[in-house]
mmCIF file as gemmi writes it, N, C-alpha and C atoms, coordinates in Angstrom:
data_model
loop_
_atom_site.group_PDB
_atom_site.id
_atom_site.type_symbol
_atom_site.label_atom_id
_atom_site.label_alt_id
_atom_site.label_comp_id
_atom_site.label_asym_id
_atom_site.label_entity_id
_atom_site.label_seq_id
_atom_site.pdbx_PDB_ins_code
_atom_site.Cartn_x
_atom_site.Cartn_y
_atom_site.Cartn_z
_atom_site.occupancy
_atom_site.B_iso_or_equiv
_atom_site.pdbx_formal_charge
_atom_site.auth_seq_id
_atom_site.auth_asym_id
_atom_site.pdbx_PDB_model_num
ATOM 1 N N . MET Axp A 1 ? -6.347 4.762 -3.689 1 0 ? 1 A 1
ATOM 2 C CA . MET Axp A 1 ? -5.664 3.811 -2.845 1 0 ? 1 A 1
ATOM 3 C C . MET Axp A 1 ? -4.213 3.78 -3.285 1 0 ? 1 A 1
ATOM 4 N N . ASP Axp A 2 ? -3.318 4.015 -2.369 1 0 ? 2 A 1
ATOM 5 C CA . ASP Axp A 2 ? -1.875 3.954 -2.63 1 0 ? 2 A 1
ATOM 6 C C . ASP Axp A 2 ? -1.352 2.688 -1.998 1 0 ? 2 A 1
ATOM 7 N N . THR Axp A 3 ? -0.893 1.746 -2.803 1 0 ? 3 A 1
ATOM 8 C CA . THR Axp A 3 ? -0.354 0.499 -2.27 1 0 ? 3 A 1
ATOM 9 C C . THR Axp A 3 ? 1.146 0.61 -2.199 1 0 ? 3 A 1
ATOM 10 N N . GLY Axp A 4 ? 1.701 0.278 -1.068 1 0 ? 4 A 1
ATOM 11 C CA . GLY Axp A 4 ? 3.142 0.331 -0.89 1 0 ? 4 A 1
ATOM 12 C C . GLY Axp A 4 ? 3.709 -1.047 -0.636 1 0 ? 4 A 1
ATOM 13 N N . GLY Axp A 5 ? 4.547 -1.524 -1.542 1 0 ? 5 A 1
ATOM 14 C CA . GLY Axp A 5 ? 5.222 -2.803 -1.348 1 0 ? 5 A 1
ATOM 15 C C . GLY Axp A 5 ? 6.515 -2.585 -0.582 1 0 ? 5 A 1
ATOM 16 N N . ASP Axp A 6 ? 6.639 -3.224 0.571 1 0 ? 6 A 1
ATOM 17 C CA . ASP Axp A 6 ? 7.792 -3.015 1.446 1 0 ? 6 A 1
ATOM 18 C C . ASP Axp A 6 ? 8.816 -4.14 1.392 1 0 ? 6 A 1
ATOM 19 N N . ALA Axp A 7 ? 8.623 -5.136 0.554 1 0 ? 7 A 1
ATOM 20 C CA . ALA Axp A 7 ? 9.51 -6.298 0.562 1 0 ? 7 A 1
ATOM 21 C C . ALA Axp A 7 ? 10.957 -5.945 0.229 1 0 ? 7 A 1
ATOM 22 N N . HIS Axp A 8 ? 11.166 -4.861 -0.514 1 0 ? 8 A 1
ATOM 23 C CA . HIS Axp A 8 ? 12.513 -4.496 -0.92 1 0 ? 8 A 1
ATOM 24 C C . HIS Axp A 8 ? 13.072 -3.333 -0.104 1 0 ? 8 A 1
ATOM 25 N N . GLU Axp A 9 ? 12.36 -2.927 0.945 1 0 ? 9 A 1
ATOM 26 C CA . GLU Axp A 9 ? 12.806 -1.827 1.806 1 0 ? 9 A 1
ATOM 27 C C . GLU Axp A 9 ? 13.458 -2.404 3.056 1 0 ? 9 A 1
ATOM 28 N N . PRO Axp A 10 ? 14.428 -1.702 3.644 1 0 ? 10 A 1
ATOM 29 C CA . PRO Axp A 10 ? 14.973 -2.15 4.926 1 0 ? 10 A 1
ATOM 30 C C . PRO Axp A 10 ? 13.861 -2.21 5.983 1 0 ? 10 A 1
ATOM 31 N N . VAL Axp A 11 ? 13.986 -3.103 6.936 1 0 ? 11 A 1
ATOM 32 C CA . VAL Axp A 11 ? 12.972 -3.27 7.978 1 0 ? 11 A 1
ATOM 33 C C . VAL Axp A 11 ? 12.711 -1.944 8.679 1 0 ? 11 A 1
ATOM 34 N N . GLY Axp A 12 ? 11.421 -1.591 8.789 1 0 ? 12 A 1
ATOM 35 C CA . GLY Axp A 12 ? 11.033 -0.369 9.484 1 0 ? 12 A 1
ATOM 36 C C . GLY Axp A 12 ? 11.094 0.882 8.637 1 0 ? 12 A 1
ATOM 37 N N . VAL Axp A 13 ? 11.459 0.748 7.375 1 0 ? 13 A 1
ATOM 38 C CA . VAL Axp A 13 ? 11.546 1.917 6.495 1 0 ? 13 A 1
ATOM 39 C C . VAL Axp A 13 ? 10.468 1.806 5.436 1 0 ? 13 A 1
ATOM 40 N N . GLY Axp A 14 ? 9.542 2.753 5.448 1 0 ? 14 A 1
ATOM 41 C CA . GLY Axp A 14 ? 8.521 2.808 4.406 1 0 ? 14 A 1
ATOM 42 C C . GLY Axp A 14 ? 8.916 3.853 3.384 1 0 ? 14 A 1
ATOM 43 N N . ASP Axp A 15 ? 8.041 4.097 2.456 1 0 ? 15 A 1
ATOM 44 C CA . ASP Axp A 15 ? 8.299 5.116 1.445 1 0 ? 15 A 1
ATOM 45 C C . ASP Axp A 15 ? 7.696 6.43 1.903 1 0 ? 15 A 1
ATOM 46 N N . PRO Axp A 16 ? 8.511 7.458 2.18 1 0 ? 16 A 1
ATOM 47 C CA . PRO Axp A 16 ? 7.972 8.736 2.63 1 0 ? 16 A 1
ATOM 48 C C . PRO Axp A 16 ? 7.02 9.356 1.611 1 0 ? 16 A 1
ATOM 49 N N . LEU Axp A 17 ? 7.198 9.05 0.335 1 0 ? 17 A 1
ATOM 50 C CA . LEU Axp A 17 ? 6.301 9.577 -0.679 1 0 ? 17 A 1
ATOM 51 C C . LEU Axp A 17 ? 4.886 9.04 -0.493 1 0 ? 17 A 1
ATOM 52 N N . ASP Axp A 18 ? 4.759 7.782 -0.074 1 0 ? 18 A 1
ATOM 53 C CA . ASP Axp A 18 ? 3.427 7.209 0.184 1 0 ? 18 A 1
ATOM 54 C C . ASP Axp A 18 ? 2.69 8.021 1.24 1 0 ? 18 A 1
ATOM 55 N N . GLU Axp A 19 ? 3.357 8.317 2.34 1 0 ? 19 A 1
ATOM 56 C CA . GLU Axp A 19 ? 2.723 9.074 3.422 1 0 ? 19 A 1
ATOM 57 C C . GLU Axp A 19 ? 2.424 10.51 2.991 1 0 ? 19 A 1
ATOM 58 N N . TRP Axp A 20 ? 3.33 11.115 2.244 1 0 ? 20 A 1
ATOM 59 C CA . TRP Axp A 20 ? 3.106 12.473 1.768 1 0 ? 20 A 1
ATOM 60 C C . TRP Axp A 20 ? 1.894 12.519 0.846 1 0 ? 20 A 1
ATOM 61 N N . LEU Axp A 21 ? 1.826 11.576 -0.093 1 0 ? 21 A 1
ATOM 62 C CA . LEU Axp A 21 ? 0.718 11.542 -1.038 1 0 ? 21 A 1
ATOM 63 C C . LEU Axp A 21 ? -0.609 11.356 -0.316 1 0 ? 21 A 1
ATOM 64 N N . ALA Axp A 22 ? -0.652 10.445 0.645 1 0 ? 22 A 1
ATOM 65 C CA . ALA Axp A 22 ? -1.88 10.221 1.408 1 0 ? 22 A 1
ATOM 66 C C . ALA Axp A 22 ? -2.294 11.487 2.16 1 0 ? 22 A 1
ATOM 67 N N . GLY Axp A 23 ? -1.334 12.279 2.608 1 0 ? 23 A 1
ATOM 68 C CA . GLY Axp A 23 ? -1.642 13.513 3.313 1 0 ? 23 A 1
ATOM 69 C C . GLY Axp A 23 ? -2.164 14.616 2.412 1 0 ? 23 A 1
ATOM 70 N N . GLN Axp A 24 ? -1.936 14.498 1.105 1 0 ? 24 A 1
ATOM 71 C CA . GLN Axp A 24 ? -2.359 15.523 0.153 1 0 ? 24 A 1
ATOM 72 C C . GLN Axp A 24 ? -3.748 15.277 -0.426 1 0 ? 24 A 1
ATOM 73 N N . LEU Axp A 25 ? -4.234 14.072 -0.32 1 0 ? 25 A 1
ATOM 74 C CA . LEU Axp A 25 ? -5.498 13.706 -0.967 1 0 ? 25 A 1
ATOM 75 C C . LEU Axp A 25 ? -6.593 13.44 0.059 1 0 ? 25 A 1
ATOM 76 N N . PRO Axp A 26 ? -7.75 14.059 -0.114 1 0 ? 26 A 1
ATOM 77 C CA . PRO Axp A 26 ? -8.848 13.812 0.816 1 0 ? 26 A 1
ATOM 78 C C . PRO Axp A 26 ? -9.232 12.328 0.833 1 0 ? 26 A 1
ATOM 79 N N . LYS Axp A 27 ? -9.421 11.808 2.005 1 0 ? 27 A 1
ATOM 80 C CA . LYS Axp A 27 ? -9.869 10.424 2.219 1 0 ? 27 A 1
ATOM 81 C C . LYS Axp A 27 ? -8.864 9.372 1.741 1 0 ? 27 A 1
ATOM 82 N N . ALA Axp A 28 ? -7.627 9.775 1.499 1 0 ? 28 A 1
ATOM 83 C CA . ALA Axp A 28 ? -6.615 8.814 1.044 1 0 ? 28 A 1
ATOM 84 C C . ALA Axp A 28 ? -6.116 7.972 2.208 1 0 ? 28 A 1
ATOM 85 N N . LYS Axp A 29 ? -5.678 6.786 1.905 1 0 ? 29 A 1
ATOM 86 C CA . LYS Axp A 29 ? -5.14 5.878 2.906 1 0 ? 29 A 1
ATOM 87 C C . LYS Axp A 29 ? -4 5.089 2.264 1 0 ? 29 A 1
ATOM 88 N N . THR Axp A 30 ? -2.896 4.963 2.974 1 0 ? 30 A 1
ATOM 89 C CA . THR Axp A 30 ? -1.784 4.145 2.512 1 0 ? 30 A 1
ATOM 90 C C . THR Axp A 30 ? -1.973 2.725 3.035 1 0 ? 30 A 1
ATOM 91 N N . VAL Axp A 31 ? -1.845 1.761 2.172 1 0 ? 31 A 1
ATOM 92 C CA . VAL Axp A 31 ? -1.981 0.351 2.551 1 0 ? 31 A 1
ATOM 93 C C . VAL Axp A 31 ? -0.638 -0.326 2.296 1 0 ? 31 A 1
ATOM 94 N N . PRO Axp A 32 ? 0.146 -0.581 3.349 1 0 ? 32 A 1
ATOM 95 C CA . PRO Axp A 32 ? 1.444 -1.229 3.146 1 0 ? 32 A 1
ATOM 96 C C . PRO Axp A 32 ? 1.302 -2.742 2.934 1 0 ? 32 A 1
ATOM 97 N N . PHE Axp A 33 ? 2.139 -3.285 2.093 1 0 ? 33 A 1
ATOM 98 C CA . PHE Axp A 33 ? 2.178 -4.72 1.839 1 0 ? 33 A 1
ATOM 99 C C . PHE Axp A 33 ? 3.591 -5.203 2.138 1 0 ? 33 A 1
ATOM 100 N N . ALA Axp A 34 ? 3.786 -5.733 3.326 1 0 ? 34 A 1
ATOM 101 C CA . ALA Axp A 34 ? 5.116 -6.102 3.812 1 0 ? 34 A 1
ATOM 102 C C . ALA Axp A 34 ? 5.76 -7.246 3.024 1 0 ? 34 A 1
ATOM 103 N N . SER Axp A 35 ? 4.96 -8.08 2.392 1 0 ? 35 A 1
ATOM 104 C CA . SER Axp A 35 ? 5.511 -9.247 1.68 1 0 ? 35 A 1
ATOM 105 C C . SER Axp A 35 ? 5.526 -9.06 0.169 1 0 ? 35 A 1
ATOM 106 N N . SER Axp A 36 ? 5.309 -7.841 -0.297 1 0 ? 36 A 1
ATOM 107 C CA . SER Axp A 36 ? 5.242 -7.592 -1.734 1 0 ? 36 A 1
ATOM 108 C C . SER Axp A 36 ? 6.295 -6.593 -2.171 1 0 ? 36 A 1
ATOM 109 N N . GLY Axp A 37 ? 6.611 -6.674 -3.439 1 0 ? 37 A 1
ATOM 110 C CA . GLY Axp A 37 ? 7.484 -5.674 -4.052 1 0 ? 37 A 1
ATOM 111 C C . GLY Axp A 37 ? 6.632 -4.706 -4.854 1 0 ? 37 A 1
ATOM 112 N N . HIS Axp A 38 ? 6.692 -4.825 -6.175 1 0 ? 38 A 1
ATOM 113 C CA . HIS Axp A 38 ? 5.98 -3.891 -7.049 1 0 ? 38 A 1
ATOM 114 C C . HIS Axp A 38 ? 4.619 -4.4 -7.501 1 0 ? 38 A 1
ATOM 115 N N . ALA Axp A 39 ? 4.219 -5.592 -7.104 1 0 ? 39 A 1
ATOM 116 C CA . ALA Axp A 39 ? 2.96 -6.152 -7.59 1 0 ? 39 A 1
ATOM 117 C C . ALA Axp A 39 ? 2.15 -6.785 -6.458 1 0 ? 39 A 1
ATOM 118 N N . PRO Axp A 40 ? 1.674 -5.971 -5.513 1 0 ? 40 A 1
ATOM 119 C CA . PRO Axp A 40 ? 0.916 -6.553 -4.399 1 0 ? 40 A 1
ATOM 120 C C . PRO Axp A 40 ? -0.36 -7.254 -4.846 1 0 ? 40 A 1
ATOM 121 N N . PHE Axp A 41 ? -0.931 -6.838 -5.984 1 0 ? 41 A 1
ATOM 122 C CA . PHE Axp A 41 ? -2.135 -7.494 -6.511 1 0 ? 41 A 1
ATOM 123 C C . PHE Axp A 41 ? -1.853 -8.936 -6.905 1 0 ? 41 A 1
ATOM 124 N N . SER Axp A 42 ? -0.597 -9.248 -7.206 1 0 ? 42 A 1
ATOM 125 C CA . SER Axp A 42 ? -0.212 -10.604 -7.585 1 0 ? 42 A 1
ATOM 126 C C . SER Axp A 42 ? 0.412 -11.364 -6.417 1 0 ? 42 A 1
ATOM 127 N N . GLU Axp A 43 ? 1.187 -10.671 -5.593 1 0 ? 43 A 1
ATOM 128 C CA . GLU Axp A 43 ? 1.931 -11.32 -4.513 1 0 ? 43 A 1
ATOM 129 C C . GLU Axp A 43 ? 1.101 -11.518 -3.239 1 0 ? 43 A 1
ATOM 130 N N . GLU Axp A 44 ? 0.133 -10.652 -3.005 1 0 ? 44 A 1
ATOM 131 C CA . GLU Axp A 44 ? -0.762 -10.766 -1.847 1 0 ? 44 A 1
ATOM 132 C C . GLU Axp A 44 ? -2.197 -10.471 -2.299 1 0 ? 44 A 1
ATOM 133 N N . PRO Axp A 45 ? -2.743 -11.307 -3.196 1 0 ? 45 A 1
ATOM 134 C CA . PRO Axp A 45 ? -4.037 -10.979 -3.809 1 0 ? 45 A 1
ATOM 135 C C . PRO Axp A 45 ? -5.199 -10.86 -2.822 1 0 ? 45 A 1
ATOM 136 N N . ASP Axp A 46 ? -5.26 -11.7 -1.808 1 0 ? 46 A 1
ATOM 137 C CA . ASP Axp A 46 ? -6.381 -11.613 -0.857 1 0 ? 46 A 1
ATOM 138 C C . ASP Axp A 46 ? -6.357 -10.289 -0.1 1 0 ? 46 A 1
ATOM 139 N N . ARG Axp A 47 ? -5.189 -9.92 0.383 1 0 ? 47 A 1
ATOM 140 C CA . ARG Axp A 47 ? -5.059 -8.654 1.125 1 0 ? 47 A 1
ATOM 141 C C . ARG Axp A 47 ? -5.301 -7.464 0.203 1 0 ? 47 A 1
ATOM 142 N N . PHE Axp A 48 ? -4.793 -7.534 -1.022 1 0 ? 48 A 1
ATOM 143 C CA . PHE Axp A 48 ? -4.999 -6.46 -1.985 1 0 ? 48 A 1
ATOM 144 C C . PHE Axp A 48 ? -6.486 -6.289 -2.287 1 0 ? 48 A 1
ATOM 145 N N . ASN Axp A 49 ? -7.181 -7.394 -2.555 1 0 ? 49 A 1
ATOM 146 C CA . ASN Axp A 49 ? -8.6 -7.321 -2.873 1 0 ? 49 A 1
ATOM 147 C C . ASN Axp A 49 ? -9.413 -6.795 -1.697 1 0 ? 49 A 1
ATOM 148 N N . GLU Axp A 50 ? -9.021 -7.139 -0.487 1 0 ? 50 A 1
ATOM 149 C CA . GLU Axp A 50 ? -9.7 -6.603 0.705 1 0 ? 50 A 1
ATOM 150 C C . GLU Axp A 50 ? -9.508 -5.088 0.769 1 0 ? 50 A 1
ATOM 151 N N . GLY Axp A 51 ? -8.293 -4.626 0.575 1 0 ? 51 A 1
ATOM 152 C CA . GLY Axp A 51 ? -8.027 -3.193 0.601 1 0 ? 51 A 1
ATOM 153 C C . GLY Axp A 51 ? -8.753 -2.458 -0.516 1 0 ? 51 A 1
ATOM 154 N N . LEU Axp A 52 ? -8.773 -3.05 -1.693 1 0 ? 52 A 1
ATOM 155 C CA . LEU Axp A 52 ? -9.47 -2.435 -2.821 1 0 ? 52 A 1
ATOM 156 C C . LEU Axp A 52 ? -10.982 -2.367 -2.562 1 0 ? 52 A 1
ATOM 157 N N . GLY Axp A 53 ? -11.524 -3.435 -1.983 1 0 ? 53 A 1
ATOM 158 C CA . GLY Axp A 53 ? -12.948 -3.438 -1.643 1 0 ? 53 A 1
ATOM 159 C C . GLY Axp A 53 ? -13.29 -2.37 -0.62 1 0 ? 53 A 1
ATOM 160 N N . ASN Axp A 54 ? -12.426 -2.207 0.382 1 0 ? 54 A 1
ATOM 161 C CA . ASN Axp A 54 ? -12.65 -1.169 1.395 1 0 ? 54 A 1
ATOM 162 C C . ASN Axp A 54 ? -12.565 0.223 0.767 1 0 ? 54 A 1
ATOM 163 N N . PHE Axp A 55 ? -11.637 0.403 -0.158 1 0 ? 55 A 1
ATOM 164 C CA . PHE Axp A 55 ? -11.466 1.687 -0.83 1 0 ? 55 A 1
ATOM 165 C C . PHE Axp A 55 ? -12.688 2.021 -1.691 1 0 ? 55 A 1
ATOM 166 N N . ALA Axp A 56 ? -13.197 1.029 -2.394 1 0 ? 56 A 1
ATOM 167 C CA . ALA Axp A 56 ? -14.3 1.255 -3.337 1 0 ? 56 A 1
ATOM 168 C C . ALA Axp A 56 ? -15.654 1.426 -2.653 1 0 ? 56 A 1
ATOM 169 N N . SER Axp A 57 ? -15.76 0.976 -1.414 1 0 ? 57 A 1
ATOM 170 C CA . SER Axp A 57 ? -17.082 1.064 -0.754 1 0 ? 57 A 1
ATOM 171 C C . SER Axp A 57 ? -17.283 2.354 -0.008 1 0 ? 57 A 1
């Protein structure tokens, strides 16, 4: 699971590395967190835990 915090990015700009990495790994998925910076597990814990649960199942 690649979590991308977008809070410090200009609106509409994601991290191209996130998309590239997801394209290189089988079954990978990028999960953007628009209201987080570097710690989505702390800044958006409910959404992070949902994404982690989906990834682990």
